[in-house]
N, C-alpha and C positions, 0 to 999 in steps of 0.2 A: 161746973159753968165755966170755973178757972182753968179747968183741965181742957176744955173745948176753945177757949179763947187762945190758951199757950198754942195748941195744936195748930189751930188755923193761922196763927203767925209765924210758927216754925214752917208751915208749909209754904206760905206767902215767901218766907225770906230764900227758901230752898227753890221754890219757882223763879225767884229774882236772879238766885246766883248761877241756875242753870242757863237763864236768858242771857246773861253778861257773858258766861262762858261760851256761849254759841256765837254772840256778838264776836266776842275776841277771837274764835276759830274762824269765822268767815272774815273779818277784817285781815287775819294773818293770810288765808288762803288768797283773799282779792291781791294781798301785797307780792304774795309770790307769782301769781298769775301775771300782773303786772311788770313784774321783774322779769319775768321769763319772756313776756311779749315785747317788751321794749327793744329797739334796738340801740347798741352803744355808738356814742359819738364818733363817728370816723373822721380821722384828720385827712384833708384833700391829698390825693396821691400826686406825688412831685416826679416830674420828668428826670430820667436819669440821663446824667451827663457825662460823657467819656473825656478823659484826658490823653491827649494826643500830641505827638511831635509833628511839626509842620515844616515845610521847606517850600520858600518862593520860586516860583519857575522863572527863570532868567535865563534866555536863549544865548547862546554865544557859538564861539568857535572852537571845536576841541579836536584833538588829534589823538585818536584813537590807539590803542596798543593791544597787539595780540603777543600772547603768552604761551610759549610752547617749551617742550624740552628737547634737548640736544646733547650732542658729545662732541669733545674737542679733539682733533686730530692735527697731524702735522702736515703741512703743503709739501715738505721737502724730506722723503724718507729714503734711506739707502741701506740695502742688504750688504753686508760686508762677506761675500763668498770667496771662496779659493777658486782660482782659475786653472791650478795644477795641483797634482798630488804630491804627498810629501808630509816632512816631519816638521813641526812648528818648533824651529830653534831659537826665536827670539820674539817676545811679547812687548810692548811698551807699559809702561808702570800705568798708565792710564786706560790700559784695556782691561775694563772690569766695569760692572752695572754701574751706569751712573757717571762713568767718567767724562771729564769733559777734555776733548780733543779740539786742535786746532786745523785749519785746512792745510793740506800738504805733509800732514806730521806722518810717521812711520809707525804703523800701528802693530804689524806683525810680520815675521819673515821665516818663508819656509827654506829648508836646507835646499842650497843652490847647486850642490856638487854636480848633480847629474844634468841640470839645465847647462851649467858650464861647460862640462865635458862637450856635449851637443853642440854647443855655440864653437869650440875650437874645432871640432870636426868639420863644421861647416865652413869655417875660415879655410881650413887646408883643402876642401873641396874648391872653394872659390879660387885659391892660388893654381890647383891644376886644371881647372876649367880656362882660367885665364892664360895659362901656358898653350892649351891644345887651340885656344883663339889665335894667338899668336902665331903658332905652328901653321895652322890652317891657312892664313893670311899671307905668310912667306909661299906657301905651296900654290896658292892662287896666283902670286906675282911669277913664280916660274912656270906655270902653266900658259899663261899669258906671254912670257918671252918666248917658249917654246912653240906656241901658235905663231908668232909673228915670225919666227926662221922658218919655220915650214911653210907658212904662206910666200915667204921670199924665195925659197927652193921651188915651190910650186910654180913660181913665176918665171925663176929661170929656165926649168923644164920646158914649160909652154914655150918659151922663144926658142929653146934649142929644138924644138918639135917642128915648129913653124920653119926655122932656118933650114931644116933637114929636106923638108917637104919643098921648099924653094930650089934648093940644090939638085933635088931630082928632076924638078920640072925643066932646068936648064941643061939637063944630061951629065950632071957632074957628080951627083950624088947617087946612092944606090938605094934600091930598096929595102936592104938589111940595116942601114943606118937610119931609115926612117923609122921602120919597124922599132929598133932600139930606142930612138928618142921617144917614140909614141908610149912604149912602156914604161919610161922613166918619168915622163909626165903623169902617166896615170898613177905610178907609185907616188909621186909628189903630191896629187890630189888624195890619195888615201891616208898619206901622212898628215894632211892639213886636218882630214876630218876626225883621224884619231885624236891630234892636238886640240882640237873643239871640245872631243869628249872627255879628254883630261882636264879642260878649264871648267867643263860644265861639273865634273865631280870635284874639282877644287873648291868651287863656288858652294857646291850643296855641301860639304864638309865645313866651310866656314859658318855657314848657316846653322848647321846642327851644332858647332861649338859655341856660337853665341847664344842659341836655344838653351844647350846645356849650360852655360854661364847663368843665364836669367833665371834658371830653376834654381843654382847653387846660391845665387843672390836672395831668391824668396825664401830657401831654407835657411840662410843665414839670418834673415830679419825676422822669421818664426822662431828661430833659437833664441835670438835677442829678447824677442818679445815674450818667450817663457821664461828666459831667465830673470826679465823685469817684472814678471808676474809673481816672481817669489816673493817680492815686497809688496805689502798691502799698505796703501797710504789713504788719509782720510781725505774724501772730496771736497768736503766744506766743513767750516765750523761747527760742532754739535755734541750732543749727547750719546753715549751709547748705551744700548739697552738689549735684552735678550742675550747676553754674553754666554758663548758655551764653549768656547775653545780655552785651552789650558797649555802651557808650554811643555813640549816634547810630545804631544799627542800626534798620533797617524790621521791624518786627515785627506779624504778623497776630493776629486774635482769637481767643483761645484757646491761642495759643502757650506751651509752657512754658519760663519761664526759669530755674527752678532749684527746690531742694527744701528744705523747712524741716523739720530732725529736732529732735526733743526729746530730748538726751543724757541726761536725767534720767528719763525715763519707758521704761526697756526690758525686754524682755520676751525669754525663749528659746522657740524652738519645737522640739521632738523628737518623734518618733516611736517608739512601743513596739509590741512585738507584742501580739496578741491574748492571750495568755497572761499577759504581764507587766502588762498593762491590766487584766485582771481581778483580779489582786491588790491593786489600788489601789481596788477598789469597797467600798462600806459594804453593811449589810444590805439597805437597799432598792434597791440597784444604781446609787446616786449616786456619781459621782468624789468621793473624799476629797483635802481641800486639804493633802497632805503636804509637809513641807518638802524643798528640793533643795539640793544644792552645785554651783556651776558653776564649773568650773576653765578656765583660758586658759593654755595652755604659752607662755611667753615667754621662748626662749633659755634652757631649763631651769629658769626660775624659773615657779612655777605661782602665778597670780594667781585668786583664789579669791573668791566672792560667794555670798551665800545669798538664796534665793527662797522661793517658795511656787507650787505647782500650782494654777492658778486655773479653766481650763476646757479644753474639748476641742473638736475640730473637729466639725462636723455630719455631714459625711459622710467615709468613706474617701478617696474621690479616685480617679480613674480611673487604671488601672495601679499603684495602690498597695495596701499590706496593713496591717493592723495600726491604730493609733489615732493621731491626730497630737494632742498635747498644748501647751498652754501655760504657762509660769511666770514669774512676774512676780518681779522682781530688786529687792532692797529697797535696796542701797547698789551700783549698778552703775558704782563708780570703775573707770576705766580700761579698760571694755569699750566698743565700738563696734558699732553695726549693722553687719551682716555676719560678726562673728567667729565662727569655727567652734570649739566648746567642747565639754567633757566634761561631761557632766550625772550627779550620781549622786544617786538618788533613794532616802529612806528607805521602806521597806515597813513594815507592821505588825510588829510582835515577835512572835517566835517562842519558843515555851516548851519546856524540856525537849531542847535540840539541842546539838549539837557542832560545832564549826569544826574542820576537818582540813584539810591540804595535798591537793590534787587527786591526788597521787601515791600517798595512802595507799589511796585506793577504787578498787579495779579498774572494770573496764567492766561486770561483773555485779552492781555495788553490794555488793561483798564486801571486808571487809577482814581482815588477818592479825591475831591476838591471840595473846597470851603466855600460855601457862599457867604452873601452878606449877613445872613443870622447865625453864622456859624453852624449851620447843617452841613450834611455830607451829600453831593451828588456824584454820579459816576461819569467819567469822561473817558473817551477814547485816545490813545497814543499810539505812536507806531515805534515799534522797537528796532534800533539799527545796530546796535552790538552789546555784546556781554562782556565786560570787563571786571575781574576778580568778582568781588561782592556787589559791583555797581552794574548799572546798566546807562545806557545812552540811546534817549528817543528823540523823537520829533513831536511836537506839542505845539504849533503854531498858534491855536487859540487859546493856550493856557499862559500866555505869557504874563506876568505879573501876579498870576493867582497863587494861593497857597495850596498844596496838598498834603495829604496825610505821609508820612516817612516810613512809618512801619504799620501795615496793614493786618489786621486780625480778625478772625470768624465774627467777633462782635460787633464790628463795624461794617456800615452797609448806608444805602442810600436813606436820606431823611433823617439820620442820627443827629442829634445834637452834641456838639464835641465842644471841648474847653483846650486852648492853646497851650502848652506847656513852655513852648518857647515861642513867644510872639514876636517874628522877626518882622512884621511888617513896619514897626516905627519903634525906635528906641524913647519917643516923647511920651511922658506920662499925662493922660488927658485929665484937666482939672475942672470944678464945676464951681459955679458962684450958687451957693444957698441962698434961699428966701430965710426970713427970720422962723417963719413956723415950721417949715421943712426941717431947718437946723436943731431947732427945740425938740421938734417930735424924734428927731434920730439921737440926740443927747438923751432924753427921757429915757427910750428905748435901751440903750447903753449900760446907764445907770441902773435901771432895774433888772437887767440881766445877771441872776446870780451864777449861772454857768460859765459865764466867761471869767477866766483868769485876771485877776489885780493888774499885773503889768501889762496886758493885751488891752485891758479894759482903758489904762490910763494912756497906753499910746494911741488908741483911737478917739478917745476924748480930746485930747491933743489936738488931732488931726481935723475934727468937726469944730475946733473952737478957730481953726484959720478961715482966713477969708477965701481962700479956695481949698477944695477938698478933693482929693483925687476920686475919680470917677469909678475906679473898681470897687473902693469901700462904701462909697453909696450904694452902690447897685447891690453889692454883698450885703449890707444891714438891711436894706428894703425887701429883699427877696427873704430874708428871715423875717422881718416884720409881717409880712404877707402871710408867711405859712401858721 
């Protein structure tokens, strides 16, 4: 009996244990299911705010600049060439590369012996021609005297002939006497003709001698000029370049010895596109004389000179485009012909335009404008000029508004932004807080364990003031709301 009671008690305890184990297993399974099915508490998503640099649109009058590259050249260059052939017997000490010479200075001399001999022969020929002229003149005077005598004799012979005819008519003279007188008159007339012919020959001889004298004078002038060409002088004050002559060398006629360059008469030549060239034209289509700045980069130091556009090329040039322009430099100190320089040309002024960074304007000529809620919106502008890393645009409807200075692919219409450089006002906005609002903010700061002690003390000091910066209040209340 005792055994049966103990068996039943043991069976009851076993059943109770199994029941508790099943209940525990069910409770655990239910807890796991509940855990898996419950959604975690999610924090409300915050809108992402991008920080941007802004620029306030302020239309004004600007003078654009075109930047091109050009080459410096001399306005006055002379090639020193030999007009005669010969041997260089003398060279000036400055006749070298880079030598500074003065106006009228003797630079080189060619052996003048042959030219001096030719000059002497020309002078001798002049003396002979002058003697021939004098001889022809005397012969002409004699021919005139002989003609006068012959005409006088002819007149006497004619009178004698008439007298003999008269005597025959009166019966005193004879036919033979008349015939003899007629023959003598005829001979006298023939003598006059001969003397006239001699006079014509004497006049022709005088003309020929004068012509010969003129030729000799021309030969003398040529000989003097060739002798003078043996001396080569500087036509103006300047610097020698491309010097190739040496003393004692045999040179030919027309051979180049050097080039003389005026370093004070420099200009820069540069090429513009047709569109750039059109901006420099006046109302009549003529080129305006606009100022230019010429810059030469010398080891990082900019050497600058001012100038003025003076003229343009007559033709475009084969294989070229645009227009070739020339600008005269006012004070070209430090510049040399051949320098590669940067030319900045001042264009006519533009009214009611804005200068912006290139990154602020998109490829479709739009900008991102901030509205009153600091959200972005797209606005259209008109591109006028590109100038280095900036652009000049017209935006009459955006005057006084802020635009994004640097666009990125993350920015677009409707996105909320925060100004990094609030250039709308330098005055900090202050707020008067109610006691409840102030207490709430102070409690939030004191209970915030993640805030550094120094920042917490600074913010608490601001909250205890009569007026609190609006930016501080806005920042704290946004965190409290999260």
